[in-house]
C-alpha positions as CSV (number, residue, x, y, z in Angstrom):
1,M,104.9,98.7,98.0
2,H,102.0,97.2,99.8
3,H,100.2,94.3,99.8
4,H,97.2,92.7,102.4
5,S,98.0,89.7,103.9
6,A,94.7,87.9,105.0
7,D,96.6,86.5,108.1
8,L,97.6,90.1,109.5
9,P,95.1,91.5,112.5
10,S,95.2,95.3,110.6
11,P,93.3,98.1,112.5
12,R,91.7,98.9,108.9
13,P,90.8,98.2,105.4
14,S,94.1,98.6,103.4
15,T,94.5,101.5,101.4
16,G,96.9,102.5,97.6
17,P,97.2,101.0,95.1
18,S,96.9,97.3,95.8
19,R,97.8,98.1,99.1
20,R,101.0,99.1,97.5
21,T,103.6,96.2,96.4
22,L,104.2,98.8,94.0
23,L,108.0,97.1,92.1
24,R,107.2,94.0,92.8
25,A,109.6,91.9,90.3
26,G,111.2,89.0,92.7
27,A,108.5,86.7,93.1
28,A,107.5,87.1,89.6
29,G,110.6,87.2,88.2
30,S,110.3,83.5,87.0
31,A,107.5,83.6,85.9
32,A,107.9,86.5,83.5
33,A,111.4,84.3,82.4
34,A,108.4,81.5,81.3
35,A,106.9,84.8,79.7
36,G,109.1,85.1,77.5
37,S,108.9,82.1,75.0
38,V,105.4,82.4,75.3
39,L,105.2,85.9,74.6
40,A,106.8,85.8,71.1
41,A,103.8,82.9,69.9
42,C,100.4,84.2,71.0
43,G,98.2,85.3,69.3
44,G,94.1,86.5,68.9
45,Q,92.1,88.6,68.3
46,G,88.7,90.2,70.3
47,G,85.9,92.0,68.2
48,G,85.6,96.1,68.5
49,A,81.7,97.2,68.4
50,G,78.9,96.0,66.0
51,G,77.8,98.7,64.3
52,D,77.3,101.3,65.8
53,G,76.3,100.8,69.6
54,P,79.7,102.1,71.5
55,V,82.9,100.3,71.7
56,T,83.8,98.2,75.4
57,I,87.1,98.1,76.5
58,E,87.9,95.6,79.0
59,M,90.6,97.2,81.8
60,W,91.9,95.4,84.6
61,H,93.4,97.9,87.5
62,G,93.6,96.1,89.8
63,Q,93.3,97.8,92.6
64,T,91.6,97.2,96.4
65,D,90.3,100.1,98.5
66,T,90.2,103.2,98.1
67,G,92.6,102.8,94.6
68,R,89.5,100.8,93.2
69,A,87.1,103.7,94.3
70,A,89.3,106.1,93.1
71,I,89.4,104.5,88.9
72,E,85.9,103.7,89.4
73,A,84.7,106.6,90.2
74,L,87.2,107.9,87.4
75,V,86.1,105.5,84.7
76,K,82.3,106.6,85.5
77,E,82.8,110.0,84.9
78,F,85.2,109.3,81.0
79,Q,81.5,107.1,80.3
80,R,79.7,109.8,81.1
81,T,81.1,112.2,79.0
82,H,82.1,109.9,76.6
83,P,79.7,108.4,75.6
84,G,80.8,105.9,72.5
85,I,82.9,104.4,74.7
86,R,82.2,101.7,77.4
87,V,84.8,101.0,80.4
88,D,84.0,97.7,81.7
89,T,86.2,97.1,84.6
90,G,85.3,93.6,86.4
91,G,87.9,91.8,85.2
92,G,91.3,90.6,86.2
93,V,92.9,90.3,89.3
94,L,94.9,92.1,92.4
95,A,98.2,94.4,91.3
96,D,100.6,91.4,92.5
97,A,99.1,89.2,90.2
98,M,98.8,90.7,87.4
99,L,102.0,89.9,85.6
100,Q,101.2,86.5,85.3
101,K,97.6,86.3,84.6
102,V,98.4,88.9,81.6
103,T,101.3,86.0,80.5
104,A,98.6,83.9,80.8
105,A,96.0,85.8,78.9
106,L,98.7,86.7,76.4
107,A,99.1,82.9,75.6
108,S,95.6,82.1,75.5
109,G,94.4,84.7,72.8
110,S,92.0,86.2,75.2
111,Y,93.2,89.1,77.1
112,P,91.7,92.7,78.4
113,D,93.3,96.3,76.6
114,I,94.3,97.7,79.5
115,A,95.8,95.8,82.5
116,Y,98.2,97.5,85.5
117,I,101.8,96.2,85.5
118,F,104.1,96.9,87.5
119,G,107.3,99.6,86.0
120,S,109.9,96.4,86.7
121,D,107.3,93.8,84.8
122,L,106.7,96.5,81.3
123,A,109.9,95.3,80.0
124,S,109.2,91.2,80.1
125,I,105.7,92.4,79.0
126,A,106.8,94.6,76.3
127,R,108.1,92.1,74.4
128,S,104.8,91.2,72.8
129,P,103.8,92.4,69.6
130,K,100.3,92.4,71.1
131,V,101.8,95.6,73.4
132,V,100.4,98.4,72.0
133,D,102.8,101.5,71.4
134,L,101.4,104.7,72.7
135,T,104.7,107.1,71.5
136,G,102.3,109.2,69.6
137,T,99.7,109.0,71.6
138,V,101.9,110.2,74.5
139,R,102.9,113.1,72.1
140,S,99.9,114.2,70.9
141,G,98.0,114.6,73.8
142,P,96.6,117.8,75.4
143,T,99.9,118.0,78.3
144,P,103.2,118.0,76.8
145,W,105.4,115.2,77.0
146,D,107.9,117.3,78.6
147,R,105.8,118.0,81.6
148,F,105.5,115.1,83.1
149,W,107.7,114.0,85.8
150,A,111.2,112.0,84.4
151,P,110.9,109.0,86.1
152,A,107.2,109.0,85.2
153,R,108.3,109.2,81.2
154,A,111.2,107.1,81.9
155,A,109.2,103.9,83.5
156,V,107.1,104.1,80.3
157,T,109.8,103.9,77.9
158,V,111.8,101.1,76.4
159,N,114.0,100.9,74.1
160,G,113.0,104.6,73.4
161,R,109.7,103.7,72.6
162,V,106.5,104.5,75.0
163,R,105.6,101.7,75.9
164,A,103.1,101.4,78.4
165,A,101.2,105.1,80.1
166,P,102.0,106.4,83.6
167,A,99.9,105.1,86.7
168,L,101.0,105.7,90.0
169,L,104.1,107.5,90.4
170,D,105.9,107.6,93.6
171,S,109.4,108.5,95.3
172,L,111.0,106.9,98.6
173,A,111.5,109.3,101.9
174,V,112.1,109.0,106.0
175,V,109.4,109.2,107.9
176,C,110.0,110.2,111.7
177,N,108.3,109.4,114.5
178,K,108.8,113.2,116.3
179,K,107.2,111.5,119.7
180,L,110.0,108.5,119.7
181,F,112.8,111.2,119.1
182,A,111.4,113.5,121.9
183,A,111.5,110.9,124.5
184,K,115.2,110.3,123.2
185,G,116.5,113.5,123.0
186,V,117.1,112.5,119.6
187,D,117.2,115.7,117.5
188,L,115.2,115.0,113.9
189,P,116.8,114.7,111.0
190,R,117.8,117.2,108.3
191,A,117.8,117.5,104.3
192,G,121.4,116.3,103.4
193,W,122.0,113.4,106.4
194,T,124.1,111.0,105.4
195,W,123.4,106.6,105.8
196,Q,126.3,107.1,108.8
197,D,123.4,109.9,110.3
198,F,120.5,107.2,109.5
199,T,122.3,104.0,111.6
200,D,123.6,106.4,114.4
201,T,120.2,107.4,114.2
202,A,119.1,104.3,114.6
203,R,121.0,103.3,117.1
204,A,120.0,105.9,119.5
205,L,116.1,105.2,118.8
206,T,116.7,101.5,119.3
207,D,114.6,99.9,122.4
208,T,115.3,96.3,122.8
209,K,113.5,95.9,125.9
210,A,110.4,98.2,125.5
211,G,109.9,96.6,122.0
212,I,110.8,99.9,120.0
213,F,113.0,100.1,117.0
214,G,115.2,102.5,115.4
215,T,114.2,101.4,111.5
216,G,112.7,98.9,109.1
217,W,113.7,96.7,107.0
218,P,111.2,94.1,104.4
219,G,112.7,91.1,104.6
220,A,110.8,88.2,102.7
221,G,113.4,88.9,99.4
222,D,111.6,90.3,97.2
223,E,111.3,93.2,95.0
224,D,110.2,95.7,98.8
225,T,113.5,94.4,99.9
226,V,115.3,95.7,96.5
227,W,114.3,98.6,95.5
228,R,115.8,100.7,99.0
229,I,119.0,99.9,97.8
230,W,119.7,101.5,94.4
231,P,119.8,105.3,95.6
232,M,122.3,103.8,97.7
233,V,124.2,102.0,94.5
234,W,123.8,104.9,92.2
235,D,124.8,107.5,94.9
236,L,127.6,105.8,95.1
237,G,127.9,105.8,91.3
238,G,127.4,101.6,90.6
239,D,124.5,101.1,87.9
240,V,122.1,97.8,87.8
241,V,123.5,96.8,84.2
242,G,127.0,97.6,83.7
243,E,128.7,99.9,80.8
244,D,129.5,96.1,78.7
245,G,125.8,95.0,78.8
246,K,127.3,91.8,80.4
247,H,128.1,92.2,84.7
248,I,126.3,94.3,86.9
249,G,127.2,97.8,87.6
250,F,127.2,97.7,91.6
251,R,129.3,94.9,92.4
252,G,132.3,97.0,94.2
253,T,129.3,99.9,94.9
254,G,126.8,97.3,96.7
255,V,129.4,95.6,98.9
256,K,129.4,99.5,100.2
257,A,125.2,99.9,100.5
258,L,125.0,96.4,102.4
259,Q,127.3,97.1,104.6
260,T,125.2,100.4,106.2
261,V,122.5,97.4,105.9
262,A,124.5,95.3,107.7
263,D,125.0,98.1,110.5
264,L,122.2,98.1,111.4
265,A,122.0,94.2,111.4
266,R,124.8,94.9,113.8
267,D,123.4,97.3,116.5
268,R,119.8,95.7,115.6
269,S,118.8,98.5,115.6
270,V,116.2,96.9,112.3
271,Y,112.9,95.4,113.2
272,I,113.2,92.7,109.9
273,D,109.6,91.7,108.1
274,P,109.7,88.4,106.9
275,K,106.1,89.0,105.4
276,P,106.0,89.3,101.0
277,G,103.8,93.2,101.5
278,S,105.7,94.6,104.5
279,E,102.7,95.0,106.5
280,Q,104.1,94.0,109.6
281,M,107.3,96.4,109.1
282,Y,104.4,99.7,108.4
283,Q,102.6,98.3,111.9
284,V,105.3,98.3,114.0
285,F,105.7,102.3,112.5
286,L,101.7,102.7,113.0
287,S,101.5,101.2,116.5
288,G,104.3,103.9,117.7
289,R,106.9,101.3,118.0
290,M,109.4,102.6,115.3
291,G,111.5,105.8,114.8
292,M,112.5,105.8,110.8
293,V,111.1,104.4,108.2
294,A,111.8,105.0,104.5
295,T,108.6,104.6,103.0
296,G,106.5,106.3,100.1
297,P,103.3,109.1,99.9
298,W,101.1,106.3,99.8
299,Q,101.4,105.4,103.4
300,L,100.6,109.4,104.5
301,P,97.3,107.9,104.8
302,D,97.2,105.3,107.1
303,I,100.3,107.4,109.0
304,V,97.6,110.6,109.5
305,Q,95.1,108.4,110.6
306,A,96.9,106.7,113.3
307,K,97.9,109.7,114.5
308,V,101.3,109.1,114.9
309,D,103.5,113.0,115.2
310,Y,105.4,112.5,112.4
311,Q,108.0,114.1,109.7
312,V,108.9,113.4,106.5
313,V,112.9,113.7,105.7
314,P,114.5,112.9,102.6
315,L,116.0,110.1,102.0
316,P,119.5,110.2,103.5
317,S,123.0,109.4,100.8
318,Y,126.4,108.9,101.0
319,S,127.5,112.2,99.3
320,G,125.3,114.4,101.2
321,R,123.6,115.0,97.3
322,P,120.0,114.6,97.3
323,I,119.1,111.5,95.1
324,T,116.2,109.0,95.4
325,I,114.1,106.3,94.1
326,S,111.2,106.8,92.1
327,G,109.0,103.2,91.0
328,P,106.3,103.6,88.6
329,D,103.3,101.8,88.0
330,T,102.2,101.5,84.2
331,W,98.6,101.0,82.4
332,T,99.6,98.5,79.5
333,A,97.4,99.3,76.2
334,F,97.0,95.8,73.8
335,D,95.9,95.4,70.7
336,N,92.2,94.0,70.5
337,G,91.7,95.5,67.3
338,A,91.2,99.1,65.7
339,A,88.7,100.0,67.2
340,R,89.3,98.8,71.3
341,V,92.9,100.5,70.1
342,A,91.6,103.4,69.3
343,A,88.9,103.5,72.1
344,T,91.8,102.9,74.3
345,R,94.4,105.4,72.7
346,T,91.7,108.1,74.2
347,F,90.7,106.5,77.4
348,L,94.3,106.0,78.9
349,T,95.0,109.9,77.2
350,W,91.5,111.5,79.1
351,L,93.0,109.5,82.2
352,M,96.5,111.4,82.5
353,Q,95.4,114.6,82.4
354,P,95.6,116.9,85.3
355,A,91.7,116.8,86.1
356,Q,91.7,113.5,86.4
357,D,95.1,113.1,87.4
358,V,94.7,114.9,90.6
359,Q,91.7,113.1,91.8
360,W,93.6,109.9,91.8
361,D,96.7,111.2,92.8
362,I,94.5,112.1,96.0
363,Q,92.4,109.2,96.3
364,A,95.1,106.9,95.7
365,G,98.4,107.6,97.4
366,S,100.2,108.9,93.5
367,L,102.0,112.0,93.1
368,P,101.1,114.3,90.4
369,L,102.1,112.7,86.7
370,S,103.1,116.2,85.0
371,R,104.0,119.3,86.1
372,A,100.9,120.5,85.1
373,T,98.8,118.4,88.2
374,Q,101.5,120.3,90.8
375,A,100.0,123.6,89.4
376,L,96.6,122.5,90.1
377,P,94.8,124.5,93.2
378,Q,93.6,121.4,94.9
379,W,97.3,119.1,94.6
380,T,98.4,123.0,96.2
381,R,95.5,121.6,98.9
382,A,96.1,118.6,99.3
383,T,100.0,119.2,100.1
384,Q,98.4,121.8,102.8
385,E,96.2,119.2,104.1
386,T,98.6,116.4,103.9
387,G,102.6,116.8,105.8
388,G,105.5,115.8,104.0
389,L,104.1,115.4,100.9
390,T,105.8,118.4,99.0
391,V,108.7,115.8,100.3
392,F,107.6,113.3,98.2
393,T,107.2,116.2,95.7
394,Q,110.6,117.5,95.3
395,A,112.7,114.4,95.7
396,L,110.9,113.5,92.0
397,D,113.6,116.6,90.6
398,T,116.6,114.3,92.1
399,A,114.5,110.8,91.6
400,R,115.4,107.5,89.5
401,V,113.6,104.5,88.0
402,R,115.3,100.8,87.5
403,P,116.1,100.4,83.8
404,N,114.0,98.5,81.8
405,H,115.5,95.5,81.2
406,A,114.4,91.9,80.3
407,A,117.0,90.8,83.0
408,Y,115.7,93.2,85.8
409,P,113.7,90.7,87.5
410,Q,116.7,88.3,88.5
411,I,118.8,90.6,88.8
412,S,116.7,91.8,92.0
413,E,115.9,88.0,92.9
414,A,119.9,87.9,93.2
415,L,120.2,91.0,95.1
416,A,116.8,90.6,97.2
417,Q,118.6,87.1,98.5
418,A,122.2,89.0,99.2
419,V,120.2,92.0,101.0
420,T,118.0,89.2,102.7
421,G,121.0,87.4,104.4
422,V,123.0,90.3,104.9
423,L,119.7,91.5,107.0
424,L,119.5,88.1,109.2
425,G,123.7,88.2,109.7
426,R,123.9,85.0,108.5
427,R,126.0,86.1,105.5
428,T,129.1,89.2,104.9
429,P,128.1,91.8,102.7
430,D,131.3,90.3,100.6
431,Q,130.4,87.1,100.2
432,A,126.6,88.4,99.5
433,M,128.1,90.4,96.9
434,H,130.4,87.9,95.7
435,D,126.7,85.5,94.8
436,C,124.4,88.2,93.4
437,A,126.9,88.9,90.9
438,R,127.5,84.9,89.8
439,Q,124.0,84.6,89.9
440,A,122.7,88.3,87.7
441,D,126.3,88.0,85.1
442,A,124.7,84.8,84.3
443,A,120.8,86.0,83.4
444,L,122.5,89.0,81.4
445,L,124.2,86.6,79.1
446,I,121.5,84.7,78.0
447,P,120.4,86.2,74.9
448,R,116.9,87.8,74.6
């Protein structure tokens, strides 16, 4: 959940899918709203293969650095084994800007066959009649669909139909700097710890004079700010959208979750990253000045490289029961005629299979899409080499995903403002939630 900001000093090139802006919807929300009216009207038919030549499909992969190298190596291998299909990976933009780019492409009638779409944007994009229904493709694939992790399946399902292929799977856990814990004489947390334990620990680790923070939280008011709140809401019995579909389902539970944020702000134990992409928050952790950071598996290669002595522990909860969030990304397919759709189905089916998935997972910082991949010796070896990777994988058993709801970007935007207001000490949890509910409920009343 991470993108690279050019104006920041960075010890090395960024890694991970689009340097992980994982779940970005906040900034894209307004674009998605505008997209809705355009998508219904768009047409356009790209040509398939002429005669007997290979079919060329266009893929906008959105990756930088290691993610880009990983997908390009896989494409090369696919073309070697499937001489009738060419995959052109030259176009597109970074994943952060993909929603706007694809929306514009659909409106102009000249769009790719495959694009890397964040899970939080899929419901908006899937309103286009040009999005290919992949229900049959995933059900007839060599790996049974029910062997894919539940969050991977849920993230690509809109109104009961599979509207994309899962591209990247993650989960949220807490990475601890063991050296800072030892220096302060604080015990490392264990599975089953609570949010009260978390705030107490963050306070105990903080040393303002030395510039050491207990923890960090993204404060740019985007999806990165928001998605960390959802496991807290779910654990308390709330949900993103209420049962009647007309109101948010976290009016009361949201106040309680925000109270935890307010406690961190009050104690000054939280580093608030003002820039999108959370680059600075991770830099503070990598430089040994933050005790705990909630993050995903994509961050582990950087942490290992920075030689931080770390331990991964599951996310805390209020109940003591395990819960986390997964924010999968998707490969969304678009209809450029029968020949190209058939080639796209072949390619995406191949890409999701364990032999290919495991290469992508290890190189791009994803978790295995299926239990079949998880069972491979290459993955077992990766978990032995990278401490804590198994904590993220085991968390998938109790991970939930954000709902594929067309109003999600607007709900997220309202909640992002609430979290930021509380983090910065400008609003009480009650005030912040009151405004959030008003704004988000209004978005839910707009017919879609």
